[in-house]
C-alpha positions as CSV (number, residue, x, y, z in Angstrom):
1,M,3.7,58.1,-57.4
2,A,1.5,61.6,-57.2
3,P,3.0,64.6,-55.7
4,Y,0.0,66.2,-54.5
5,A,-1.8,65.6,-51.0
6,G,-4.4,63.1,-50.5
7,A,-3.8,61.3,-53.7
8,L,-4.0,57.6,-52.1
9,K,-7.5,58.6,-51.1
10,R,-8.6,59.8,-54.2
11,I,-7.2,57.0,-56.4
12,P,-9.5,54.0,-54.9
13,S,-12.6,56.1,-55.5
14,A,-11.5,57.0,-59.1
15,L,-10.8,53.2,-59.6
16,Q,-14.7,52.2,-58.3
17,K,-16.0,55.1,-60.4
18,L,-13.8,53.6,-63.6
19,H,-15.3,50.0,-62.6
20,S,-19.1,51.2,-62.2
21,K,-19.2,53.8,-65.3
22,G,-16.5,52.3,-67.4
23,L,-15.6,54.7,-70.3
24,A,-18.3,57.4,-69.2
25,A,-16.7,57.8,-66.2
26,L,-13.6,60.0,-68.2
27,L,-16.0,61.6,-70.6
28,P,-17.6,65.2,-70.1
29,E,-21.4,64.5,-70.3
30,K,-23.8,67.2,-72.2
31,I,-26.5,67.7,-69.6
32,V,-29.6,70.0,-70.0
33,D,-30.2,72.7,-67.0
34,P,-33.5,72.1,-65.6
35,M,-33.8,75.8,-64.0
36,S,-32.8,77.5,-67.7
37,T,-33.0,75.0,-70.3
38,L,-29.8,75.7,-71.4
39,E,-27.1,73.0,-72.9
40,R,-24.1,72.6,-70.7
41,W,-21.0,70.4,-70.0
42,K,-20.4,68.5,-66.7
43,K,-17.2,67.7,-65.9
44,P,-15.9,64.0,-65.8
45,V,-16.2,62.0,-62.9
46,V,-12.4,61.2,-62.9
47,S,-10.2,63.7,-63.7
48,R,-7.5,63.5,-66.6
49,R,-4.5,63.8,-63.8
50,I,-6.1,61.1,-61.6
51,A,-6.7,58.8,-64.3
52,K,-3.1,59.4,-66.0
53,D,-1.6,58.7,-62.5
54,L,-3.8,55.4,-62.5
55,R,-2.4,54.4,-65.9
56,K,1.1,55.2,-64.9
57,R,0.7,52.8,-61.9
58,A,-0.9,50.2,-63.4
59,I,2.2,50.3,-66.3
60,K,4.8,50.3,-63.3
61,N,2.9,47.6,-61.8
62,G,2.4,45.4,-64.7
63,T,-1.3,45.1,-64.6
64,Y,-1.9,47.4,-67.6
65,G,-4.5,45.7,-69.9
66,A,-6.3,43.9,-67.2
67,Y,-8.6,45.7,-64.5
68,D,-9.1,43.4,-61.5
69,S,-12.6,44.2,-60.1
70,E,-12.3,42.3,-57.2
71,K,-9.1,44.0,-56.1
72,G,-9.3,47.2,-57.6
73,I,-6.2,47.6,-59.1
74,G,-5.1,47.4,-63.4
75,W,-6.1,49.8,-66.2
76,E,-8.2,48.6,-69.2
77,K,-6.8,49.2,-72.5
78,S,-10.4,50.8,-73.5
79,W,-10.4,53.6,-70.9
80,D,-7.3,55.0,-73.0
81,E,-10.2,56.1,-75.5
82,G,-11.5,58.5,-73.2
83,L,-8.2,59.4,-71.4
84,F,-6.4,60.6,-75.0
85,G,-9.6,61.2,-77.2
86,G,-10.3,57.8,-78.9
87,K,-9.1,58.5,-82.5
88,N,-5.3,59.0,-81.4
89,V,-4.8,55.9,-79.3
90,G,-1.9,53.9,-80.1
91,K,-0.4,56.3,-82.4
92,I,2.9,58.1,-81.6
93,N,2.6,61.9,-81.2
94,W,4.1,63.9,-84.0
95,M,6.3,65.8,-81.4
96,E,7.8,62.9,-79.9
97,V,8.9,61.5,-83.2
98,R,10.3,65.1,-84.2
99,G,12.9,65.4,-81.4
100,F,14.4,68.6,-79.8
101,K,15.1,71.7,-81.9
102,D,18.3,72.3,-80.6
103,T,20.3,75.4,-80.8
104,K,21.2,76.8,-84.5
105,R,24.7,76.6,-83.2
106,E,24.1,72.7,-82.8
107,R,22.1,72.4,-86.2
108,T,24.5,73.9,-88.2
109,R,27.6,71.9,-86.6
110,E,28.3,69.9,-89.4
111,S,28.3,72.3,-92.1
112,R,30.7,74.7,-90.2
113,A,33.2,72.0,-89.8
114,Q,32.7,71.4,-93.5
115,R,33.2,74.8,-94.2
116,V,36.2,75.0,-91.8
117,E,37.9,72.0,-93.4
118,L,37.6,73.4,-96.9
119,L,39.5,76.7,-95.9
120,L,42.1,74.6,-94.2
121,E,43.0,73.1,-97.4
122,T,44.0,76.3,-98.8
123,A,44.9,78.0,-95.8
124,D,49.0,77.3,-96.0
125,D,48.8,78.7,-99.5
126,K,47.1,81.9,-98.4
127,I,49.4,82.5,-95.3
128,A,52.4,82.3,-97.8
129,E,51.1,84.3,-100.5
130,F,50.0,86.9,-97.6
131,R,54.2,86.9,-96.2
132,Q,55.2,87.4,-99.7
133,K,53.1,90.3,-100.2
134,F,54.2,91.6,-96.9
135,R,57.8,91.5,-97.8
136,D,57.2,92.9,-101.2
137,S,55.4,96.0,-99.2
138,K,58.4,96.8,-97.5
139,P,61.3,99.0,-98.6
140,E,64.7,97.8,-100.0
141,G,67.0,98.2,-97.3
142,G,70.3,99.9,-97.2
143,V,71.7,103.3,-96.1
144,E,71.4,104.8,-99.7
145,N,67.8,104.1,-100.2
146,D,67.0,105.1,-96.6
147,L,68.7,108.7,-97.6
148,K,66.6,108.8,-100.7
149,R,63.2,108.3,-99.4
150,R,64.3,110.7,-96.6
151,I,64.9,113.4,-99.1
152,K,62.1,112.7,-101.1
153,G,59.8,112.9,-98.4
154,S,61.2,116.2,-96.9
155,S,60.6,117.9,-100.6
156,K,56.6,117.3,-100.5
């Protein structure tokens, strides 16, 4: 489950701490330093990474929602409050709903396809018109017309 070294040794102790302290093991504590009388924050007893690994393992094993204190397996739903901040428990993250942005080419694919289809409807007429203009722009053939053009061009 966990790729880091020593994970199997740390997880049972984390479950013991969660069992003994409950939700408080996942939350940081505000303490007063006796030497300087300053308030500071103490880290949670169980780190988020290990807590998330425990939760994933409980979901995989089917023990999510019921913690067995005798066997030391499972995960209580109330611990999710400490892990995910409490206010968003049970809600779907907006990034999960929104989905990926994709590239601009993928996002505009339908509009490009519609534009191409509209252009293809008039393409045959435009091609015929272009060919007619090209034919009309050519000079008339024949020996007489060719001599007249050459004489006119040399006089300039």
